[in-house]
DRENLUM-796097 format. One record per atom (N, C-alpha, C): residue in one letter; x, y, z. Coordinates in steps of 0.2 Angstrom, whole numbers, plus 5000, padded with zeros to 4 digits. Example, Ala and Ser with C-alpha at 12.3 -4.5 7.8 and 13.67 -1.06 7.14 Angstrom:
A506649725039
A506249785039
A506649845039
S506449895035
S506849955036
S506450005039
! end
This chain:
M482247735033
M482447705026
M481947735021
K482247735015
K481847755009
K481647705004
H481047695002
H480847644998
H480547674992
A480747654986
A480547684979
A480347634974
R479947654969
R479847604963
R480147644957
I480547604953
I480847634948
I480747584942
R480847614936
R480947564930
R481647574927
Y481947514926
Y482647514923
Y482647454918
Q482847474912
Q482947434906
Q482247394905
G481647434906
G481047414904
G480747364909
T481047364915
T480747324921
T480647364927
M480147354930
M479947384936
M480347354942
H480547394947
H480947364953
H480647404959
A480647364964
A480547404971
A481247404974
V481447464976
V482147474978
V482147514984
T482747514987
T482947554993
T483347614990
V483347664993
V483747724991
V484347734996
E484847754993
E485447754997
E485747824996
A486347844999
A486647904998
A486647934991
G486547994991
G486648024984
G486048004979
N485447984982
N484847964979
N485047904974
A485547864975
A485647804971
A485247754974
V485047704969
V484547654971
V484947584971
R484647544975
R484947474976
R484447424973
L484647384968
L484247334965
L484247274969
A483847224969
A483847164973
A484447124971
D484747134965
D485347094964
D485947124967
G485947184970
G486447214973
G486747274969
R486547284962
R486847334958
R486547404961
L487047454961
L486847524963
L486847564957
L486247604956
L486147644950
L486047714952
G486347764948
G486247834950
G485547854948
E485447914951
E484747944951
E484547954944
R484947974939
R484847984932
R484847924928
Q485047874931
Q485047804927
Q484347774926
V483847794931
V483247754931
V482647804930
E482047774928
E481447814928
E481147804935
W480947854938
W480647854945
W479947854944
L479547804947
L478847794947
L478547824953
P477947844953
P477547854960
P477747804965
P477947814971
P478047764975
P477447724978
A476847754977
A476247724979
A475747734974
S475247694974
S474747694968
S474047684970
G473947694977
G473247684979
G472847754978
S472247754981
S471847814980
S472247874984
M472147934982
M472447994985
M471848034987
F471848044994
F471348094997
F471648154998
A471548204994
A471848274994
A471448324998
L471848365002
L471548415006
L471548485003
G471048525003
G471048595000
G470948635006
L471248695006
L471248745011
L471448725018
N471948675018
N472148655025
N472648695028
Y472848745026
Y473348795029
Y472948865029
A472848895035
A472548955036
A472749005032
D473449015031
D473749065027
D473549065020
H473548995017
H473348985010
H472649005009
A472148985014
A471449005013
A471449085013
A471749115017
A471749185017
A472049215011
E472549185008
E472849215002
E472349204996
L471849164997
L471349154991
L470749184993
A470749224999
A470149255001
A469549205003
F469749145006
F469249105008
F469249095016
K468749075019
K468749065026
K469048995027
A469448985033
A469748915034
A469148875036
P469148815033
P468648765034
P468548735041
T468048715043
T467948685050
T467948615050
E467848585044
E467948515043
E468348505037
P468748445036
P469148435030
P468848445024
L469048485019
L468848495012
L469248445008
A468948385006
A469348335003
A469048314996
F469548294992
F469348264985
F469748214984
I469548164979
I469948104977
I470348114971
K470948094970
K471248094964
K471248024961
S471248024954
S471247954951
S472047934950
R472147874949
R472847854949
R473147874942
G472747894937
G473047914931
G473347984932
A473148014937
A473448084938
A474148084940
Y474448024943
Y475148024946
Y475648024941
T476248054942
T476848044938
T477448044943
G478048034941
G478548024946
G479048074946
H479548074950
H480148114950
H480548124944
N480748184942
N481148194936
N480748174930
Q480048174930
Q479648164924
Q479348234922
V479048234916
V478748294914
V478048294916
T477748344916
T477048354917
T476848414912
W476248434911
W476048474905
W475548524908
C475548584904
C475048634905
C474548634899
P473948634901
P473448634895
P473448694891
D473348684885
D473248744880
D472748794883
N472948854882
N472448914883
N472148914890
V472648904895
V472448914902
V472848974904
A472649014909
A473049064912
A473349054918
Y473049004922
Y473249004929
Y473348924931
M473948904930
M474148834933
M474648854938
H474448824944
H474848834950
H475148774953
Y475748774956
Y476048714960
Y475748714967
E475748654970
E475648654977
E476048604980
C476548624984
C476948574988
C476648544994
E476648484994
E476248455000
E476548395003
L476548385009
L476748325013
L476148275012
V476348215010
V475848155009
V476048105014
A475448075018
A475548025022
A475247965018
V475647905018
V475547845015
V475347795020
I474747765018
I474447715023
I474847645022
G474947615027
G475347555027
G474947485029
R474447495032
R473947435034
R473247455034
T472847415033
T472147425033
T471847465039
A471547515038
A471347565043
A470647575043
R470247565048
R469547575049
R469447595056
N469047645057
N468947675064
N469547675069
V470047705066
V470647715069
V470647785074
G470847785080
G470847845084
G471547885083
R471447945084
R472047985082
R472747965086
D472647935092
D473247915096
D473547855093
D473247825089
D473547765085
D473647775078
A473447835076
A473447845068
A474147835065
L474647865068
L475347855065
L475547785064
A475347745068
A475547675068
A475247635062
Y474847665058
Y474547645052
Y474847665046
L475347705047
L475747735041
L476347695039
A476347685032
A477047655029
A477547705029
G477347775029
G477847825029
G477547885026
Y478047925023
Y477847995020
Y478148005013
T477848045009
T478148065003
T477948135001
V478048154995
V477948224993
V477548224987
C477148274986
C476748274980
C476748354978
N476648364971
N476548434969
N475848424966
D475348454969
D474648444967
D474448504963
Y474748504956
Y474548554952
Y473848564951
A473648634951
A472948654950
A472848694944
I472348684940
I472248724934
I471648764936
R471848824939
R471348864942
R470848904938
D470948894931
D470448924926
D469748894927
Y469748824929
Y469148784930
Y468948784937
L469148814941
L468948814948
L468348854950
E467748824950
E467148854951
E467048884959
N467248834963
N467248854970
N467648804974
Y468048824979
Y468448784983
Y468048734987
Y467448744988
Y467048694992
Y466748644987
R466848654981
R466548604976
R467048594971
P467648564972
P468148564967
P467948524961
N468248554955
N468048534949
N468548484946
L468348424943
L468748374941
L469348394937
R469148444932
R469648474927
R470248514931
V470148534937
V470648564941
V471248514943
K471048454945
K471448414949
K471648344946
N471248324941
N471348254939
N471548244932
R471948284929
R472248274922
R472748224922
D472848194917
D473348134916
D474048164918
A474448134923
A475148144924
A475248214926
T474748244930
T474848314932
T474948314940
T475048264943
T475248264950
T475848224951
P476448254951
P477048214953
P477048194960
V477248134961
V477348104968
V477948074969
G478248074975
G478948044976
G479448084979
P480048074978
P480348014974
P480247944978
W480147944984
W480147884988
W479647894994
I479547834997
I479247835004
I479747835009
I479747875014
I480247875019
I479847845025
T480147805029
T479847765034
T479747815040
P479247805044
P479047855050
P479547865055
D480047815056
D480547825061
D481047875059
E481047895052
E481447945050
E481148015050
V480548015052
V480148085052
V479848085059
P480148095064
P479948095071
P479348145072
D479348195069
D478748245070
D478548275064
P478048245060
P477848275054
P477448345055
S477348365061
S476948425061
S477448485062
R478148475061
R478648525061
R479148525056
L478848525049
L479248515044
L479148575039
T479748605036
T479748655031
T479548635024
L479148665021
L478948655014
L479248715010
R479548695004
R479748744999
R479648724992
T479548774988
T479548764981
T479948814977
W480248794972
W480748834967
W480448824960
I480448884957
I480348884949
I480948904946
D481248864942
D481948874939
D482448904944
G482448874949
G482948884954
G482748944959
E482248984958
E482049034962
E481549014967
L481649024974
L481249004979
L480549044979
K480049014978
K479349044977
K478949034983
Q479048984987
Q478548964992
Q478948934998
E478748955004
E479048925010
E478548925016
G478448875019
G477948865024
G478148815029
T477648795034
T477848745038
T477148705040
T477248635041
T476648595042
T476348615049
A476748655053
A476448675059
A475848715058
D475748745052
D475148785051
D474548745048
M474648685048
M474048645045
M473448645050
I472848655047
I472248655051
I472048595054
F472148535050
F471948475052
F472648425051
D472848405056
D473548365056
D473448295054
I473948255053
I473948195050
I473548145055
P473648145061
P473248095065
P472548115065
F472348175065
F471648195064
F471348165057
L471748175052
L471448155045
L471448075045
V471848045048
V471847965047
V471147945051
E471047975057
E470447965061
E469847985057
Y469848045054
Y469248065051
Y469148025045
F469548005040
F469447965034
F469247895036
S469547865041
S469447795043
S468747795047
S468447845049
S467847845053
S467247825048
F467347835042
F466747825037
F466947785031
M467647765031
M467847725025
M468447685027
T468647635024
T469147595025
T469747615021
L470347635024
L470947655020
L471347595019
Q471647585013
Q471947525011
Q472747545011
P473147495011
P473847505010
P474047535003
G474447585003
G474547614997
G474147674996
D473547685000
D473147744999
D473647805002
M473447865000
M473847925002
M473347985004
I473648015009
I473248075011
I473748135010
A473548185005
A473948245003
A473648295007
T474148325011
T473848375017
T473848445015
G473848465009
G473748535008
G474348575007
T474348635005
T474948675004
T474848745007
P475448775009
P475448845013
P475348895007
E475348955010
E475249015005
E475949025001
G475849064996
G476449074991
G476449044985
L475849054981
L475749024975
L475949064969
A476149034964
A476349074958
A476149034951
D476049064946
D475949034940
D476548994937
V476448944933
V476948904930
V476748904923
V477248894918
V477148884911
V477548834908
P477448814902
P477948764899
P478648794899
G479048744900
G479748764900
G480048774907
N479648784912
N479848794919
N480048724922
E480548724926
E480748664930
E480448684937
V480048644940
V479748654947
V480048604952
V480248624957
V480548584963
V480148594969
V479848544972
V479548544978
V479948504983
E479948534990
E480348494995
E479948495001
V479948445005
V479748435012
V480348415016
E480548455021
E481048445025
E481048375028
G481648345027
G481748275030
G481348225026
V480948235021
V480548185018
V480848175011
G480848235007
G481148225000
G481048284996
R481448284990
R481448334985
R481248314979
L480648334976
L480348314970
L480348364964
A480648344958
A480748384953
A480348364947
N480148414943
N479848394936
N479848454932
R479748444925
R479848494920
R479148494917
I478948564915
I478248574912
I478348584905
V477948544901
V477948554894
V477248574891
S477148584885
S476548604882
S476048544882
E475448554881
E474948494880
E475148464873
A475348494868
A475448464862
A476148424862
E476648444866
E477248414866
E477148344871
F476748354876
F476648294881
F476348244877
F475748254874
F475448204871
F475748174864
A476148214861
A476548194855
A477048144857
N477348154863
N477848104866
N477548044868
R476948054871
R476547994874
R476347944869
A476247974863
A475947934857
A476547894854
R477147914855
R477747874852
R477847804855
P477947754851
P478047694853
P478647684858
! end
């Protein structure tokens, strides 16, 4: 089953998603994908992984880490499916990152890997855009790279674990303006989801709605204002957004 959060006629709704990405409101009305505003399906803390695919680490001329390289995203960084994000002025390198995201469903503390998947509400997709002009070192991620307002599309929904029997065997793909640019598989992750739940919960308490973004495979390319970027995780979801300039984004945000 797919669960989403949308805004319709100024009101937020928790909905289920049906065939053709139509959503069912609590009163039974069925709305099309383009009739609603898609919101991030979870809003807890996001624990994001860097260099969690060996091929991606090699692509960037870094050694694969021996312990998870993690950083935290603020809630203001999230945006939803079919929404816009923005490219800062005067930057040369803004890259997409297609990622499988595990969503925590119940309080998790000192969870063993054998029990880890039982603590998930399900899975979603994110595009973890990186402004690489400001990346000093992958082992010391800079906040300006990963935490700008509305630069992490998440969604469109959370799909329940029973719909994804093996999260370690999923294909990830990214398209820019309809052209396939990235393709990889979660089988190449260095640290899998059970390990990551065990790892994070060993020193902190994970709360319902928290997310673990598991990294991206090789195959990065620059994006610019005007591009439509679509990221897809097989069996989980397909997440689209359009990139606009910094000036356009904040001018639109300032409008009542």
